[in-house]
Short mmCIF file of the C-alpha atoms (twelve columns), coordinates in Angstrom:
data_MODEL
# 
_entry.id   MODEL 
# 
loop_
_atom_site.group_PDB 
_atom_site.id 
_atom_site.type_symbol 
_atom_site.label_atom_id 
_atom_site.label_alt_id 
_atom_site.label_comp_id 
_atom_site.label_asym_id 
_atom_site.label_seq_id 
_atom_site.Cartn_x 
_atom_site.Cartn_y 
_atom_site.Cartn_z 
_atom_site.pdbx_PDB_model_num 
ATOM 1   C CA . ALA A 1   -3.385  -20.184 -15.831 1 
ATOM 2   C CA . GLU A 2   -3.329  -19.038 -12.201 1 
ATOM 3   C CA . ALA A 3   -3.479  -15.382 -13.274 1 
ATOM 4   C CA . ASN A 4   -6.607  -16.128 -15.280 1 
ATOM 5   C CA . ARG A 5   -8.363  -17.642 -12.268 1 
ATOM 6   C CA . THR A 6   -7.495  -15.112 -9.593  1 
ATOM 7   C CA . TRP A 7   -8.058  -11.412 -9.130  1 
ATOM 8   C CA . ASN A 8   -5.620  -9.596  -6.852  1 
ATOM 9   C CA . ILE A 9   -7.166  -6.415  -5.402  1 
ATOM 10  C CA . PRO A 10  -4.773  -4.067  -3.565  1 
ATOM 11  C CA . LEU A 11  -6.143  -2.588  -0.340  1 
ATOM 12  C CA . PRO A 12  -4.929  0.995   0.248   1 
ATOM 13  C CA . ALA A 13  -3.373  1.780   3.608   1 
ATOM 14  C CA . PRO A 14  -4.729  4.761   5.587   1 
ATOM 15  C CA . ARG A 15  -2.211  7.588   5.822   1 
ATOM 16  C CA . GLY A 16  -0.893  8.488   9.280   1 
ATOM 17  C CA . ILE A 17  -2.405  11.429  11.172  1 
ATOM 18  C CA . ILE A 18  -0.532  14.593  12.186  1 
ATOM 19  C CA . TYR A 19  -1.106  16.064  15.678  1 
ATOM 20  C CA . ASP A 20  0.148   19.162  17.466  1 
ATOM 21  C CA . ARG A 21  2.015   18.976  20.787  1 
ATOM 22  C CA . ALA A 22  -1.252  18.890  22.777  1 
ATOM 23  C CA . GLY A 23  -2.715  16.033  20.738  1 
ATOM 24  C CA . ARG A 24  -4.924  18.224  18.576  1 
ATOM 25  C CA . GLN A 25  -5.632  16.541  15.231  1 
ATOM 26  C CA . MET A 26  -4.389  18.676  12.342  1 
ATOM 27  C CA . VAL A 27  -5.160  16.347  9.434   1 
ATOM 28  C CA . TYR A 28  -8.007  13.973  8.572   1 
ATOM 29  C CA . ASN A 29  -8.474  11.160  6.077   1 
ATOM 30  C CA . ALA A 30  -11.851 11.463  4.328   1 
ATOM 31  C CA . PRO A 31  -13.200 8.473   2.346   1 
ATOM 32  C CA . VAL A 32  -13.665 9.032   -1.390  1 
ATOM 33  C CA . SER A 33  -14.355 6.849   -4.426  1 
ATOM 34  C CA . ASP A 34  -12.214 6.513   -7.561  1 
ATOM 35  C CA . LEU A 35  -12.640 4.563   -10.782 1 
ATOM 36  C CA . VAL A 36  -9.664  2.513   -11.949 1 
ATOM 37  C CA . THR A 37  -8.945  0.050   -14.717 1 
ATOM 38  C CA . VAL A 38  -8.494  -3.638  -13.923 1 
ATOM 39  C CA . PRO A 39  -6.150  -4.613  -16.791 1 
ATOM 40  C CA . GLU A 40  -6.749  -8.375  -16.559 1 
ATOM 41  C CA . GLU A 41  -10.514 -7.821  -16.815 1 
ATOM 42  C CA . LEU A 42  -10.554 -5.386  -19.754 1 
ATOM 43  C CA . PRO A 43  -11.945 -6.786  -23.047 1 
ATOM 44  C CA . PRO A 44  -9.145  -8.225  -25.197 1 
ATOM 45  C CA . ASP A 45  -10.515 -6.643  -28.358 1 
ATOM 46  C CA . ALA A 46  -9.628  -2.977  -29.093 1 
ATOM 47  C CA . MET A 47  -13.076 -2.282  -30.533 1 
ATOM 48  C CA . GLN A 48  -14.728 -3.528  -27.341 1 
ATOM 49  C CA . ARG A 49  -12.434 -1.340  -25.265 1 
ATOM 50  C CA . ARG A 50  -13.340 1.681   -27.381 1 
ATOM 51  C CA . ASP A 51  -17.015 0.871   -26.841 1 
ATOM 52  C CA . THR A 52  -16.459 0.677   -23.082 1 
ATOM 53  C CA . ALA A 53  -14.591 4.008   -23.203 1 
ATOM 54  C CA . ARG A 54  -17.446 5.606   -25.156 1 
ATOM 55  C CA . ARG A 55  -20.090 4.433   -22.677 1 
ATOM 56  C CA . LEU A 56  -17.958 5.381   -19.682 1 
ATOM 57  C CA . SER A 57  -17.321 8.842   -21.147 1 
ATOM 58  C CA . GLY A 58  -21.073 9.278   -21.419 1 
ATOM 59  C CA . PHE A 59  -21.556 8.164   -17.823 1 
ATOM 60  C CA . LEU A 60  -18.870 10.606  -16.607 1 
ATOM 61  C CA . HIS A 61  -20.024 13.400  -18.946 1 
ATOM 62  C CA . LEU A 62  -16.635 13.614  -20.647 1 
ATOM 63  C CA . GLY A 63  -16.021 15.045  -24.082 1 
ATOM 64  C CA . GLY A 64  -13.224 16.164  -26.378 1 
ATOM 65  C CA . GLU A 65  -9.698  15.651  -25.048 1 
ATOM 66  C CA . GLU A 66  -10.917 14.107  -21.786 1 
ATOM 67  C CA . ALA A 67  -12.826 11.407  -23.670 1 
ATOM 68  C CA . LEU A 68  -9.795  10.729  -25.880 1 
ATOM 69  C CA . ALA A 69  -7.517  10.460  -22.830 1 
ATOM 70  C CA . LEU A 70  -9.918  7.932   -21.278 1 
ATOM 71  C CA . GLU A 71  -9.913  5.863   -24.469 1 
ATOM 72  C CA . GLU A 72  -6.102  5.857   -24.508 1 
ATOM 73  C CA . LYS A 73  -6.028  4.537   -20.940 1 
ATOM 74  C CA . LEU A 74  -8.354  1.679   -21.834 1 
ATOM 75  C CA . LEU A 75  -6.403  0.829   -24.990 1 
ATOM 76  C CA . ALA A 76  -3.069  0.744   -23.126 1 
ATOM 77  C CA . THR A 77  -1.438  -2.660  -22.667 1 
ATOM 78  C CA . SER A 78  -0.033  -1.859  -19.224 1 
ATOM 79  C CA . THR A 79  -0.503  -4.470  -16.505 1 
ATOM 80  C CA . ARG A 80  -0.831  -1.711  -13.895 1 
ATOM 81  C CA . PRO A 81  -4.246  -0.210  -13.042 1 
ATOM 82  C CA . ALA A 82  -4.848  3.313   -14.347 1 
ATOM 83  C CA . LEU A 83  -6.860  6.028   -12.622 1 
ATOM 84  C CA . VAL A 84  -9.970  6.769   -14.710 1 
ATOM 85  C CA . ALA A 85  -11.916 9.179   -12.474 1 
ATOM 86  C CA . GLU A 86  -11.218 10.543  -9.013  1 
ATOM 87  C CA . TYR A 87  -13.291 11.841  -6.112  1 
ATOM 88  C CA . LEU A 88  -16.647 10.654  -7.454  1 
ATOM 89  C CA . ALA A 89  -19.713 12.202  -5.872  1 
ATOM 90  C CA . HIS A 90  -21.770 9.828   -3.726  1 
ATOM 91  C CA . ALA A 91  -24.605 9.777   -6.260  1 
ATOM 92  C CA . ALA A 92  -22.180 8.885   -9.071  1 
ATOM 93  C CA . SER A 93  -20.638 6.092   -6.975  1 
ATOM 94  C CA . VAL A 94  -24.049 4.588   -6.281  1 
ATOM 95  C CA . ALA A 95  -25.040 4.887   -9.943  1 
ATOM 96  C CA . PHE A 96  -21.824 3.197   -11.097 1 
ATOM 97  C CA . SER A 97  -22.262 0.355   -8.603  1 
ATOM 98  C CA . ALA A 98  -25.693 -0.333  -10.084 1 
ATOM 99  C CA . ARG A 99  -24.308 -0.343  -13.654 1 
ATOM 100 C CA . GLU A 100 -20.839 -1.775  -13.089 1 
ATOM 101 C CA . TYR A 101 -21.646 -4.802  -15.280 1 
ATOM 102 C CA . GLU A 102 -21.776 -2.420  -18.270 1 
ATOM 103 C CA . PHE A 103 -18.141 -1.391  -17.854 1 
ATOM 104 C CA . ARG A 104 -15.991 -4.496  -18.023 1 
ATOM 105 C CA . GLY A 105 -12.528 -3.902  -16.638 1 
ATOM 106 C CA . ILE A 106 -13.495 -0.775  -14.676 1 
ATOM 107 C CA . ALA A 107 -13.814 -0.943  -10.903 1 
ATOM 108 C CA . LEU A 108 -14.864 1.352   -8.078  1 
ATOM 109 C CA . ARG A 109 -12.210 1.737   -5.386  1 
ATOM 110 C CA . THR A 110 -12.656 3.352   -1.993  1 
ATOM 111 C CA . THR A 111 -9.646  5.413   -0.970  1 
ATOM 112 C CA . SER A 112 -9.198  8.681   0.933   1 
ATOM 113 C CA . SER A 113 -8.517  12.354  0.452   1 
ATOM 114 C CA . ARG A 114 -6.505  14.511  2.848   1 
ATOM 115 C CA . LYS A 115 -8.353  17.204  4.807   1 
ATOM 116 C CA . TYR A 116 -6.684  19.889  6.918   1 
ATOM 117 C CA . SER A 117 -8.612  21.259  9.899   1 
ATOM 118 C CA . GLU A 118 -7.255  24.791  9.477   1 
ATOM 119 C CA . ALA A 119 -5.259  25.030  6.281   1 
ATOM 120 C CA . GLU A 120 -4.168  28.668  6.111   1 
ATOM 121 C CA . PRO A 121 -2.341  29.137  9.460   1 
ATOM 122 C CA . PHE A 122 -0.510  25.820  9.132   1 
ATOM 123 C CA . TYR A 123 0.069   25.331  5.413   1 
ATOM 124 C CA . HIS A 124 3.734   26.339  5.568   1 
ATOM 125 C CA . VAL A 125 4.295   23.619  8.163   1 
ATOM 126 C CA . LEU A 126 1.945   20.789  7.184   1 
ATOM 127 C CA . GLY A 127 2.352   21.171  3.427   1 
ATOM 128 C CA . HIS A 128 0.117   19.076  1.200   1 
ATOM 129 C CA . VAL A 129 -0.228  15.784  -0.670  1 
ATOM 130 C CA . GLY A 130 -0.829  15.078  -4.358  1 
ATOM 131 C CA . ARG A 131 -1.652  12.238  -6.715  1 
ATOM 132 C CA . VAL A 132 1.144   9.818   -7.539  1 
ATOM 133 C CA . THR A 133 3.084   9.984   -10.807 1 
ATOM 134 C CA . SER A 134 4.133   7.095   -13.040 1 
ATOM 135 C CA . GLU A 135 7.528   7.151   -11.311 1 
ATOM 136 C CA . ASP A 136 5.874   6.866   -7.883  1 
ATOM 137 C CA . ILE A 137 3.845   3.872   -9.103  1 
ATOM 138 C CA . LYS A 138 7.034   2.175   -10.314 1 
ATOM 139 C CA . ALA A 139 8.415   2.716   -6.796  1 
ATOM 140 C CA . GLY A 140 5.524   0.743   -5.294  1 
ATOM 141 C CA . TYR A 141 2.681   3.232   -4.806  1 
ATOM 142 C CA . LEU A 142 -0.882  2.395   -5.864  1 
ATOM 143 C CA . THR A 143 -2.636  4.316   -8.626  1 
ATOM 144 C CA . THR A 144 -5.075  5.747   -6.070  1 
ATOM 145 C CA . ASP A 145 -2.436  6.652   -3.455  1 
ATOM 146 C CA . LEU A 146 -1.598  10.141  -2.258  1 
ATOM 147 C CA . ILE A 147 2.019   11.174  -1.674  1 
ATOM 148 C CA . GLY A 148 3.539   14.056  0.271   1 
ATOM 149 C CA . ARG A 149 4.527   17.016  -1.905  1 
ATOM 150 C CA . ALA A 150 5.459   19.728  0.616   1 
ATOM 151 C CA . GLY A 151 6.025   20.393  4.320   1 
ATOM 152 C CA . ILE A 152 5.635   17.680  6.964   1 
ATOM 153 C CA . GLU A 153 3.694   15.589  4.454   1 
ATOM 154 C CA . VAL A 154 6.792   15.087  2.308   1 
ATOM 155 C CA . SER A 155 9.433   15.242  5.062   1 
ATOM 156 C CA . TYR A 156 7.756   12.371  6.919   1 
ATOM 157 C CA . GLU A 157 6.447   10.527  3.847   1 
ATOM 158 C CA . LYS A 158 8.015   7.205   4.831   1 
ATOM 159 C CA . THR A 159 6.495   7.479   8.312   1 
ATOM 160 C CA . LEU A 160 3.016   8.588   7.251   1 
ATOM 161 C CA . LYS A 161 2.726   6.127   4.364   1 
ATOM 162 C CA . GLY A 162 1.281   2.771   5.396   1 
ATOM 163 C CA . THR A 163 1.738   -0.723  3.973   1 
ATOM 164 C CA . VAL A 164 -0.698  -1.826  1.290   1 
ATOM 165 C CA . GLY A 165 -2.771  -4.973  1.793   1 
ATOM 166 C CA . ALA A 166 -4.372  -7.305  -0.744  1 
ATOM 167 C CA . ALA A 167 -7.470  -9.411  -1.303  1 
ATOM 168 C CA . VAL A 168 -7.245  -12.344 -3.727  1 
ATOM 169 C CA . TYR A 169 -10.496 -13.534 -5.315  1 
ATOM 170 C CA . GLU A 170 -11.204 -16.556 -7.455  1 
ATOM 171 C CA . VAL A 171 -13.158 -15.654 -10.597 1 
ATOM 172 C CA . ASN A 172 -14.725 -17.630 -13.419 1 
ATOM 173 C CA . ALA A 173 -14.242 -17.134 -17.157 1 
ATOM 174 C CA . ARG A 174 -16.825 -14.315 -17.175 1 
ATOM 175 C CA . GLY A 175 -14.950 -12.424 -14.482 1 
ATOM 176 C CA . GLU A 176 -17.557 -13.188 -11.806 1 
ATOM 177 C CA . VAL A 177 -16.213 -13.542 -8.276  1 
ATOM 178 C CA . LEU A 178 -16.604 -17.066 -6.900  1 
ATOM 179 C CA . ARG A 179 -14.892 -16.715 -3.517  1 
ATOM 180 C CA . MET A 180 -12.160 -14.922 -1.602  1 
ATOM 181 C CA . ARG A 181 -8.996  -16.985 -1.450  1 
ATOM 182 C CA . SER A 182 -6.979  -14.805 0.913   1 
ATOM 183 C CA . ARG A 183 -6.874  -11.352 2.471   1 
ATOM 184 C CA . THR A 184 -3.981  -9.375  3.930   1 
ATOM 185 C CA . GLU A 185 -5.092  -6.293  5.842   1 
ATOM 186 C CA . PRO A 186 -3.316  -3.001  5.079   1 
ATOM 187 C CA . GLN A 187 -1.243  -1.419  7.844   1 
ATOM 188 C CA . SER A 188 -1.918  2.237   8.607   1 
ATOM 189 C CA . GLY A 189 0.874   4.760   8.437   1 
ATOM 190 C CA . LYS A 190 2.370   5.936   11.718  1 
ATOM 191 C CA . HIS A 191 1.152   9.145   13.328  1 
ATOM 192 C CA . VAL A 192 3.380   12.211  13.705  1 
ATOM 193 C CA . VAL A 193 3.263   14.509  16.760  1 
ATOM 194 C CA . LEU A 194 4.686   18.009  16.219  1 
ATOM 195 C CA . THR A 195 6.222   20.415  18.736  1 
ATOM 196 C CA . LEU A 196 3.861   23.024  17.243  1 
ATOM 197 C CA . ASP A 197 1.219   24.526  19.565  1 
ATOM 198 C CA . ALA A 198 -1.841  24.934  17.317  1 
ATOM 199 C CA . SER A 199 -3.642  27.296  19.700  1 
ATOM 200 C CA . MET A 200 -0.629  29.610  19.926  1 
ATOM 201 C CA . GLN A 201 -0.120  29.474  16.162  1 
ATOM 202 C CA . ASN A 202 -3.766  30.446  15.580  1 
ATOM 203 C CA . PHE A 203 -3.532  33.291  18.107  1 
ATOM 204 C CA . ILE A 204 -0.384  34.703  16.487  1 
ATOM 205 C CA . PHE A 205 -1.795  34.283  12.974  1 
ATOM 206 C CA . GLU A 206 -4.942  36.250  13.846  1 
ATOM 207 C CA . LYS A 207 -3.099  39.026  15.726  1 
ATOM 208 C CA . LEU A 208 -0.445  39.415  13.047  1 
ATOM 209 C CA . GLY A 209 -3.062  39.451  10.292  1 
ATOM 210 C CA . ALA A 210 -5.069  42.117  12.078  1 
ATOM 211 C CA . SER A 211 -1.939  44.238  12.653  1 
ATOM 212 C CA . ILE A 212 -0.845  43.987  9.022   1 
ATOM 213 C CA . TYR A 213 -4.324  44.979  7.851   1 
ATOM 214 C CA . ALA A 214 -4.595  47.916  10.276  1 
ATOM 215 C CA . LYS A 215 -1.186  49.320  9.355   1 
ATOM 216 C CA . ARG A 216 -1.544  48.550  5.644   1 
ATOM 217 C CA . SER A 217 1.776   46.777  5.903   1 
ATOM 218 C CA . PRO A 218 3.012   44.472  3.108   1 
ATOM 219 C CA . GLY A 219 3.888   41.801  5.660   1 
ATOM 220 C CA . GLY A 220 5.188   41.051  9.121   1 
ATOM 221 C CA . ALA A 221 6.753   38.481  11.412  1 
ATOM 222 C CA . VAL A 222 6.436   37.319  15.016  1 
ATOM 223 C CA . VAL A 223 9.015   35.591  17.215  1 
ATOM 224 C CA . ALA A 224 7.342   33.471  19.935  1 
ATOM 225 C CA . LEU A 225 9.542   32.337  22.820  1 
# 
């Protein structure tokens, strides 16, 4: 009965920032919007879920295999939220907010993407992040989380990853929010400071690139002491 009267919304934790030795910020978290399923709010009837999938596919301009994949997500009996659409444009987010009542069991979630100030010279060091897999979700990650896949991002995953929060709302039989019962704020991941000197790395990258181009060399290397 309690589960029918409350709605537990996970609050994503901001990922830690990576800095060079001089305190120069190498990575940024940029806010983005995703659409996810809210399993406890989805219509109980399969036909109603298919109707929601059809209307949502039209809203997202999906067709063919993409539309079928969306329908499968809405028909699934999993108790875990599923990612429906990622990185929505601002106009699409605003439009969905205005029509959210049409898509029962689908919610807009604000999360973040990972931006690198200068990707090319530092990619081999910083690495990158990616969307979580089903195995990552079983390990405690949220559907909308990002996880380190290479470089510093994966080596320091436990440090950079924060602690998720939660907001618990009381809802009526129609799924309308009555009040917030509790809220636990998410804890940001810890920052990482590298021994890397970004200015020196940029200088070497430019000089080496110019030398390789001028000499038509297949590659090169620099040792900085």
